SERO-4910 file (N, C-alpha, C, O; in steps of 0.05 Angstrom, whole numbers):
BEGIN
 pado doro    nc1    nc2    nc3   cac1   cac2   cac3    cc1    cc2    cc3    oc1    oc2    oc3
  Met    A     12    -23     -3      9     -5      3     16     21      1     37     28     11
  Lys    A     -1     44    -13     19     81    -12     21     85      8      7     70     21
  Ala    A     33    100     19     33    121     37     15    150     28      8    152      5
  Arg    A     10    168     46     -6    178     31     14    213     29     31    211     12
  Lys    A     14    227     35     40    255     38     11    273     45     -7    285     33
  Ala    A     16    268     65      4    312     70     17    337     43     37    347     32
  Asn    A     -2    338     46      0    362     40     -7    389     46    -30    387     55
  Arg    A     -1    416     48      3    434     59    -40    439     68    -50    446     90
  Phe    A    -52    435     48    -84    441     58    -97    413     54   -115    409     38
  Arg    A    -88    401     66   -101    377     71    -81    352    100    -77    328    101
  Pro    A    -72    377    117    -60    354    126    -69    329    140    -92    327    146
  Met    A    -44    299    149    -57    294    159    -67    286    186    -58    297    206
  Leu    A    -78    275    185    -96    281    229    -81    242    232    -72    230    213
  Glu    A    -83    232    255    -85    217    260    -92    216    293    -93    233    311
  Ala    A    -98    190    292   -128    186    319   -119    186    342    -97    178    348
  Phe    A   -140    198    361   -118    210    381   -128    188    396   -152    186    393
  Glu    A   -114    167    415   -112    155    439   -105    177    469    -89    195    475
  Asp    A   -133    157    486   -131    178    510   -102    157    531   -118    141    542
  Arg    A    -79    150    540    -64    135    553    -52    142    578    -33    132    590
  Thr    A    -79    172    586    -83    177    618    -90    151    641   -112    141    644
  Val    A    -71    145    653    -71    126    682    -97    131    704    -90    148    720
  Pro    A   -118    124    709   -135    146    727   -122    130    761   -122    107    770
  Thr    A   -115    152    770    -97    144    801   -121    126    803   -144    127    795
  Val    A   -103    103    824   -120     87    848   -121    100    868   -142     96    880
  Gly    A   -106    116    880   -127    123    900   -120    100    933   -101     86    938
  Ser    A   -148    106    952   -143     79    977   -171     85    992   -184    101    978
  Val    A   -179     80   1007   -208     79   1028   -190     88   1042   -167     90   1033
  Ser    A   -196     96   1067   -190     85   1089   -218     99   1111   -231    117   1101
  Val    A   -224     91   1133   -256     86   1155   -237    102   1185   -216     96   1196
  Ala    A   -258    125   1191   -258    140   1209   -285    145   1219   -307    150   1209
  Val    A   -276    142   1244   -294    150   1270   -308    181   1271   -293    196   1283
  Ile    A   -327    193   1264   -332    221   1278   -352    213   1293   -372    226   1286
  Ser    A   -359    192   1316   -381    204   1328   -388    179   1348   -403    161   1339
  Asp    A   -380    177   1371   -386    151   1401   -409    140   1392   -421    152   1373
  Ala    A   -421    115   1404   -447    113   1402   -456    103   1431   -446     85   1445
  Val    A   -482    120   1438   -485    119   1468   -507     97   1471   -524    101   1453
  Glu    A   -512     79   1484   -536     71   1488   -566     73   1497   -575     74   1520
  Gly    A   -580     75   1472   -610     94   1480   -602    132   1475   -617    151   1478
  Gly    A   -570    131   1467   -568    155   1464   -558    168   1443   -579    180   1439
  Ala    A   -542    177   1425   -535    183   1408   -518    166   1392   -498    159   1403
  Asp    A   -523    154   1359   -511    140   1345   -491    143   1343   -482    166   1346
  Gly    A   -470    121   1336   -440    125   1329   -434    134   1300   -448    121   1285
  Leu    A   -419    152   1285   -421    137   1252   -381    136   1243   -359    144   1252
  Leu    A   -391    124   1227   -366    115   1219   -367    122   1186   -388    122   1172
  Arg    A   -342    129   1177   -338    147   1158   -316    135   1140   -292    139   1142
  Phe    A   -328    122   1121   -307    120   1096   -299    142   1069   -313    157   1055
  Thr    A   -265    134   1069   -270    162   1058   -250    148   1041   -235    130   1049
  Arg    A   -250    159   1012   -234    150    979   -226    182    966   -238    203    965
  Thr    A   -191    166    956   -188    171    941   -172    162    905   -173    141    892
  Gly    A   -163    185    901   -162    179    884   -177    182    843   -177    204    832
  Asp    A   -184    161    831   -208    163    817   -236    160    821   -249    142    810
  Val    A   -246    175    833   -282    178    841   -295    178    814   -319    185    813
  Ser    A   -286    174    800   -297    187    772   -318    147    769   -323    142    745
  Gly    A   -330    122    792   -333    104    788   -342    105    795   -345    128    804
  Thr    A   -364     84    804   -370     64    828   -362     48    844   -368     25    835
  Leu    A   -350     46    865   -342     27    868   -348     20    911   -354     35    929
  Ala    A   -343     -4    910   -354    -17    931   -336    -32    943   -321    -46    929
  Val    A   -331    -31    978   -313    -40    991   -322    -50   1020   -337    -37   1035
  Asn    A   -312    -69   1025   -319    -93   1042   -299    -86   1067   -275    -80   1066
  Tyr    A   -317    -89   1088   -305    -83   1128   -313   -107   1140   -326   -128   1136
  Ala    A   -296    -96   1160   -320   -117   1182   -311   -108   1200   -295    -89   1200
  Ile    A   -318   -118   1217   -328   -108   1243   -315   -135   1268   -313   -159   1263
  Thr    A   -307   -121   1296   -287   -139   1312   -293   -126   1333   -313   -112   1338
  Gly    A   -270   -133   1351   -278   -114   1375   -286   -124   1400   -287   -148   1396
  Thr    A   -292   -119   1425   -313   -121   1448   -342   -120   1445   -359   -135   1455
  Ala    A   -344   -103   1433   -368   -106   1436   -383   -124   1415   -378   -123   1391
  Lys    A   -401   -140   1425   -409   -150   1403   -440   -155   1381   -463   -152   1389
  Pro    A   -429   -166   1345   -432   -153   1329   -466   -161   1328   -469   -184   1320
  Glu    A   -490   -148   1333   -522   -148   1338   -535   -155   1354   -557   -164   1356
  Thr    A   -509   -144   1377   -524   -156   1397   -498   -135   1417   -479   -151   1418
  Asp    A   -492   -118   1427   -487    -89   1433   -487    -74   1417   -480    -52   1426
  His    A   -492    -75   1386   -503    -59   1370   -510    -63   1337   -509    -85   1326
  Ser    A   -515    -48   1328   -541    -53   1307   -515    -64   1273   -524    -68   1251
  Leu    A   -490    -67   1279   -480    -89   1259   -468   -117   1266   -460   -129   1287
  Ser    A   -471   -121   1243   -465   -145   1236   -425   -147   1233   -406   -131   1231
  Thr    A   -429   -167   1234   -387   -187   1245   -375   -159   1212   -356   -142   1217
  Ser    A   -394   -160   1176   -381   -152   1171   -405   -129   1145   -426   -118   1146
  Gly    A   -386   -133   1128   -405   -104   1107   -396    -83   1074   -374    -78   1065
  Thr    A   -410    -79   1069   -403    -71   1045   -420    -39   1040   -443    -34   1031
  Val    A   -396    -18   1052   -406      1   1037   -397      5   1010   -377     -6   1002
  Thr    A   -419     26    989   -418     41    961   -400     76    950   -406     95    964
  Phe    A   -392     79    941   -380     94    937   -415    105    916   -435     91    910
  Ala    A   -410    126    913   -431    118    890   -405    150    860   -384    161    868
  Pro    A   -418    154    834   -396    158    830   -385    187    838   -404    194    852
  Asn    A   -372    203    838   -357    235    841   -362    239    873   -363    262    882
  Glu    A   -365    214    893   -362    217    915   -345    200    924   -340    177    919
  Asn    A   -331    229    954   -307    208    965   -314    203    976   -303    181    980
  Thr    A   -342    210   1002   -335    194   1030   -370    175   1029   -384    177   1009
  Ala    A   -379    161   1050   -392    144   1050   -398    133   1075   -383    117   1085
  Asp    A   -426    143   1089   -417    144   1125   -436    112   1135   -451    102   1119
  Val    A   -432     97   1164   -443     92   1170   -458     86   1188   -457     62   1186
  Thr    A   -478     91   1213   -489    102   1222   -483     64   1252   -488     40   1255
  Val    A   -474     77   1260   -480     48   1289   -497     59   1312   -495     80   1326
  Asn    A   -513     37   1312   -532     45   1340   -540     28   1364   -558     12   1368
  Ala    A   -517     36   1381   -509     18   1403   -547      3   1424   -564     15   1437
  Thr    A   -544    -26   1416   -571    -29   1427   -570    -29   1463   -554    -41   1477
  Ser    A   -587    -16   1470   -593     -6   1504   -606    -32   1515   -624    -37   1499
  Asp    A   -606    -48   1529   -604    -57   1552   -603    -63   1585   -588    -47   1596
  Ser    A   -612    -77   1599   -603    -70   1627   -593    -71   1637   -597    -64   1660
  Ala    A   -565    -82   1626   -542    -92   1654   -522    -63   1648   -517    -50   1628
  Phe    A   -514    -60   1674   -492    -40   1658   -473    -60   1668   -474    -78   1684
  Glu    A   -442    -43   1643   -433    -48   1631   -403    -46   1626   -412    -44   1604
  Pro    A   -382    -45   1625   -366     -7   1615   -359    -11   1591   -362    -32   1578
  Ser    A   -349     10   1585   -350      9   1563   -333      4   1537   -312     17   1535
  Glu    A   -341    -15   1517   -341    -23   1490   -318      0   1466   -310     23   1464
  Thr    A   -318    -23   1455   -296    -30   1435   -314    -41   1417   -328    -61   1418
  Leu    A   -307    -19   1398   -324    -36   1363   -298    -21   1343   -293      3   1338
  Leu    A   -292    -36   1338   -274    -46   1305   -270    -40   1280   -261    -57   1264
  Ala    A   -274    -26   1275   -290    -18   1237   -253    -32   1216   -232    -19   1217
  Thr    A   -255    -58   1200   -233    -57   1189   -226    -48   1164   -221    -25   1172
  Val    A   -223    -47   1143   -225    -44   1110   -209    -66   1103   -186    -73   1108
  Thr    A   -235    -78   1085   -215   -102   1087   -212   -110   1043   -198   -127   1032
  Ser    A   -230    -88   1028   -215   -107   1003   -225    -69    991   -239    -52   1000
  Gly    A   -220    -70    983   -225    -52    970   -200    -35    939   -188    -41    918
  Ile    A   -203    -20    950   -172     -2    935   -149     -1    961   -158      4    983
  Gly    A   -124     -4    958   -110     16    972   -106      5   1000   -113    -19    996
  Ser    A    -98      7   1025    -89     -8   1040   -108     -6   1057   -127     10   1054
  Thr    A   -104    -28   1083   -121    -37   1098   -125     -7   1123   -105     -2   1137
  Ser    A   -141      4   1124   -153     21   1158   -160     10   1170   -166    -12   1161
  Val    A   -167     13   1196   -179     11   1219   -182     26   1228   -165     43   1225
  Ala    A   -214     36   1257   -212     51   1260   -227     41   1290   -242     22   1291
  Ser    A   -221     56   1313   -250     47   1350   -263     65   1357   -258     88   1364
  Met    A   -284     49   1355   -308     60   1355   -314     45   1388   -312     21   1394
  Ser    A   -324     80   1415   -335     76   1442   -349     69   1441   -361     82   1423
  Leu    A   -372     42   1455   -401     51   1459   -402     49   1486   -399     28   1498
  Phe    A   -407     72   1498   -413     60   1519   -453     70   1516   -471     76   1499
  Asp    A   -447     64   1558   -469     50   1567   -477     74   1571   -468     96   1563
  Ser    A   -491     69   1582   -527     91   1591   -518     94   1616   -506    113   1627
  Gln    A   -530     59   1630   -533     46   1661   -507     66   1672   -485     70   1661
  Val    A   -520     76   1700   -511     80   1715   -493     55   1735   -508     44   1751
  Gly    A   -462     46   1736   -474     16   1753   -466     33   1799   -472     55   1809
  Ala    A   -457     18   1806   -461     24   1833   -448     10   1838   -441    -13   1832
  Val    A   -439     43   1864   -404     36   1862   -405     32   1899   -416     45   1917
  Glu    A   -390     12   1898   -396     -3   1923   -366      3   1948   -343     -3   1941
  Val    A   -373     12   1968   -344     31   1976   -338     11   2004   -319     16   2018
***
């Protein structure tokens, strides 16, 4: 095949190929507020960085001294989904109210899949009952 030559009136145009690579980024979790039995809900905030143009689903695990589905409203694992162009996604934690006095407990939220490094946040769950003090 014979190559075409460009002339000064009709320059040859080449196809443009977008070779930009999206920034991978990372996902982290932080505690915005702690939870109180029968009172204020706790709030976990997941934040993603990098390319936020697409939907992203991230798995997390719940551990700690607070028992899932007994001391709070979360199960042992979950998924948080970021909509396109969304940097943050929140998960509400409701501390389950009971009649027994117990010391403050801890809920650990760990990012287990998605992008970037593993991130862990520690939330306190406070009891609403007043314990008896012996002298």
